[in-house]
ZAVO-625046 format. One record per residue (C-alpha): y, z, x. Coordinates in steps of 0.5 Angstrom, whole numbers, padded with zeros to 4 digits, always signed. Layout:
YZX
...
end
This chain:
-0019+0006+0025
-0019+0006+0017
-0023+0011+0014
-0027+0011+0007
-0028+0016+0002
-0034+0014-0003
-0035+0018-0009
-0040+0018-0015
-0038+0023-0020
-0041+0025-0027
-0036+0027-0032
-0038+0032-0037
-0031+0034-0040
-0027+0027-0040
-0020+0031-0043
-0020+0036-0037
-0022+0030-0032
-0016+0026-0035
-0011+0032-0033
-0014+0031-0026
-0013+0023-0026
-0006+0024-0029
-0003+0028-0023
-0008+0024-0018
-0003+0018-0016
+0003+0021-0014
-0001+0025-0009
-0005+0020-0007
+0000+0015-0005
+0004+0020+0000
-0002+0020+0005
-0003+0012+0005
-0009+0012+0001
-0011+0005-0003
-0016+0005-0009
-0021+0000-0007
-0026+0001-0013
-0027+0005-0019
-0032+0003-0024
-0035+0008-0029
-0041+0003-0030
-0043+0000-0023
-0049-0005-0023
-0055-0002-0019
-0058-0008-0015
-0063-0003-0012
-0066+0004-0013
-0066+0008-0019
-0061+0007-0025
-0054+0011-0023
-0049+0012-0029
-0044+0016-0025
-0037+0013-0024
-0036+0010-0017
-0030+0011-0013
-0028+0008-0006
-0022+0010-0003
-0019+0007+0004
-0014+0011+0008
-0011+0009+0015
-0015+0014+0019
-0019+0020+0018
-0013+0025+0019
-0009+0022+0013
-0016+0022+0009
-0017+0029+0011
-0010+0031+0010
-0010+0029+0003
-0016+0032+0001
-0014+0039+0004
-0007+0039+0002
-0005+0044-0003
-0002+0039-0008
-0009+0036-0008
-0013+0042-0009
-0009+0044-0015
-0011+0038-0019
-0018+0038-0016
-0019+0044-0020
-0019+0040-0026
-0024+0035-0023
-0029+0040-0021
-0029+0044-0027
-0030+0037-0031
-0035+0034-0027
-0040+0034-0021
-0042+0029-0016
-0042+0027-0009
-0036+0025-0004
-0037+0023+0003
-0032+0020+0008
-0034+0015+0013
-0030+0011+0019
-0030+0003+0017
-0034-0002+0022
-0030-0004+0028
-0028-0011+0028
-0032-0016+0032
-0028-0019+0038
end
């Protein structure tokens, strides 16, 4: 079942975050991931304003998502994201298809 990773990220060091972005796609692609959305200024329809970056990723299944997130090569570039930003990242299964 498809699993989604949703992140809300506040970037405070754009240059360092750029180092994370530079290495992201080659590693991400190895795990069957797909970028569904990245928006630095998502429109809030309800609730308090939230100016953090919104990222939505899809993976074929939970195992692929966790393998990517826990891989040594991803953890190596993630140190740049962790130093340059703060936020929340969650994983969730997709909604089962209706018959």
